[in-house]
N, C-alpha and C positions, 0 to 999 in steps of 0.2 A: 715459684710456689705461692708467694703472698698474693700475687695477682689472681691466681685461681681461687684462693680463699676469699679475696675481696669480692669477686664475682659470685662465688658460691653463696656466701652468707646473705647477700641481697636477694638473690634468686630464691633461696630456700625460704626466707621470711615471707616473701610475696606468695610463693607457692603454698606454704603451710596455711597462710591466711585464706587463699582461694579455696583450698581443699576443705578447710573447716566450714566456710560459708556454704560451699556447694553441698557438702555432706549434710549439713543441717537442713538445707532446703530439700534435698532428696529424701531425707528421713521423713519430713513433714508431707512431702508430695506422694511418696510411694508406700509409706508404712512399713518398710523393710527395716525393722528396728535392729536386727542383728547385723545386717550388712553395713548399714550406714552408721549405726551406733558404734560399731567397731572402728570405723574410720574416725569418728569424733574422739574416741578414746586415744587414738594415736596422735592427733594434731591439736585438739582443743586445749588440753591441759597446758601444753607449752605456750600456746598463744595467750592463754589467760595469764600465765606467769610473766611473759614478755610484756603484756599490757600493764600489769601491775608494776613491773620494774620501771617502765617509762613514765607512768603517771605518779607513782608514790615518791620516787627518789629516796626511798628509805631502806632499800636492800643493797648492801655493799658487797655481798658475796653469796654464792650458792654452793651446793655440794659439787664435788669434783665431776661426777659423771651422771647426775640425775637418776639415781636408782629407782625412785618411785615413778617418775615419768617413763623411764625405760620399761618398767614392769607393766604399766598401763598400756604402753605401746605394744608389747608382746601380746597382752591379753586382747587388745583391740584387733591386731592382725589375726589372732586365733579365731575371734568371733566372725570377722569378715570371711576368713578362709573356710571355716566350718559352714557358714551360710552359703558360700559359693558352691561348695561341693554337694550341698543339699538342693541346688538349683537356684540359689540367690544371685545377686548382681556380681558379674565379673568385674565391672568397672569399679565397684566399691572395693573389692579385694585388691585390685591393681592400685588404687589410690592409697589404700592402707599400707601396702608394701612400699610405695614411693614415699609416703609420709614418714614411715618408720626408718627407711633407709636414709632419708635426709636428716632425720633427727640423730641417728647414729653418727653420721659424718660430722654434724655440728658438735656433738658432745665429745667425740673421741679424736677428731681430726682438726676441725676448725679452732676449737677452744684452746688447743695446746700450741705453744710457740715453738717447742723444741729448742729452747734457748740454752746456752751455756753461760755460767756465771761470768760477768764482765771482768776482765783482767784489770780494768781501771778502777774497780771498786773493791779491791781486797781489803779486808778489815786490818787496821793498823797503819795503812798508808794514808797520805794526805789526799783529800778530795781534789781531783784535777781542776784547774781553773777554767771557767767558761763564762760567757757573757749572756745576760738575759735583760729583758726590758721590764721595768716596774710600772705600776699603774699611772705614774706621772709621765710616762713616755720616755724615761731616762734609761739609757743602756748602762748597766752596772756589772761589775765583776762579782763572781761568786765569793771571792775573798772578802768583799765588803759585807757579806752576810754570815761570816764565820766568827763574829765577835762574841758569840754566845752559843751554847749547845743548840743544834738545829735539827729539826725533822724535815728532810727534803722529800717531798712527794711528787714524783713525776707521773702525771696522769694524761690520759689520751685527749681529753677535751670536754667541753660542755655537752657534746653530743652523746657522751657515754654515761648512761644512768648509774652504773656501778661506781664510776669515778665520782659522780656527784654525791652519791650516798656516802662514799668513804670520806669525802671532804666534810659532809654534814656531821659525820661522827666526830671528826677532829674538832669542828666548831663547838660541839657539845662539851668538849674537854678544854675549851678555851681558858676558862678561869684557872683550872688546875695547871695547865701548861704555862700560863702567864705567871702564876705564883712561883713556879719552879724556875723561871727565867729562861724558858726554852722558846726559841724562835721556830715558827712553822713557815716553810717556804714551799709554795705550791706552784709547780712549773708545768706548762703545757704548750705544745706547738699548735696554736690555734690563732685565729684572728684576734688582734689585740683588744678590739672592742668587746669580745667575749670575756676576756680576762677582767677587764674593767667592770663589766656588768656583774660578774661573779663576786668581785670584791664588794660592790655596792649591795648585792643581794644578801651576802652573809654578814656584812657589817662588823667584822672583827679585825683586830690588828695583826693579821697574818700577812705574809708577803705573797701577794698574787703576782705571778711573773709569767711573761710570755717568752717562749723559746723560739725566736724567729728563725725560720728555715730549718728548725730542728737541729741547730748547730750544737747546742749543749748536749743533747741526747747522743749525737754522733761522737762527741768528745768523750763521753762516759761509756760508750759502747752499748747503749740501750735503745738505739734507734730501730724502727720497724718499717723498712721501706715497703710501700704499697700496702700498708696495714689498715688503711681506712676502708670501710665497707663501700663498695661501688655505689655511686650516687650522692654520697655525702659531700663530694666536691662542690656540688651546687650550692651548698651552704657556706662556701668560702674556705673550707678546710683543704689542706694539702694532702695528697695521697700518702705521703710518708708521715708516720706518727711515731709514738714512743711506746716501748714496752713498759707496762705499769711497774714502777720501782719505788721503793722507799729506802732512804739512806738516813742514818743518824750520825751526826758528827759532833765532836766536842768543841771547846772554845779555841782550839788550835787548828780546827778544820780537819782533824784526824777522823777517819772513818771508824766508828764503833760497832756498827751493825748495818746489815742490808737485808732487804727482802726482794728477791728477783723472781716473782712468780712465773711458773711455766704454763699457767692456766689463767686467762684474764678474769675468770669468774671466782678464783680462789685468792683471797686477800687477807692480810693479818687484821686481827681485832685491835682497836685502840689500846686495850689493856696491855697488849704485847709491847707497844711503844713505851708505855709507862714502866713496864717491868725492866726493859732495857735501860731506861734512864735510872731506875732505882739501883740496878746492878752496878752501874758506873757512878753511883753516889751523886747524881745530878739533881739538885733541887731537893725539896722535901715533900714526900707524898704521905698523906695520912694513912694509917693502917686501916 
């Protein structure tokens, strides 16, 4: 199933971009505003959102099923369909249907993992031991990182704009977390050079860690075989990636809280982490 999703998302993104460009050109060339304007309403808003996600690195989450974009898609298909039955372009109506169908598959099928909570991450038990590589290239045990309360964030890699935005949010809370004595460990199954580059980019005393071979993710039951979008392998990433997961542990390595999202676009706000730490009386957070 993951292989199908990997192929689908890459094909869909390319197809949506092509349809948007072609619809814009056709609208200009033919003047059929209802037919081709409807197509643009189906695909252009999502492509604009995707471009903003890629460029800004400031959006860490979206709505669950994109109700506004979905409504625009329905309206766009309706416009193209009405125009078609009035003698307008059948190609435009067909592309509108294809674009909307692809969007529905992306929002309702591709985005959801269908995951079950990992049995290795039950609240109250100790975090299973695993090995990761730090920015100095040293392989260390997770036990060496449980000397203080820790926020563990397992993210898919530097290729994922939502992951980068989520890390950016944590960086903005750096002084607060440092004052509380909380460690932040960011773990990804990506080329180690990417991990080092991220550490240099953000310049904070977080633990930027590489999960070589995705071994830590498999130990914790949060691995995602063939979860990488098709084509990203050319950038040095393995096809197997990790399901976005956040774990908070105490000074004994005991799991206090986890977030195992079933939709890669739905992620907790940083304030949620602070609330969990407050509930467990970790550090001091000003009211």
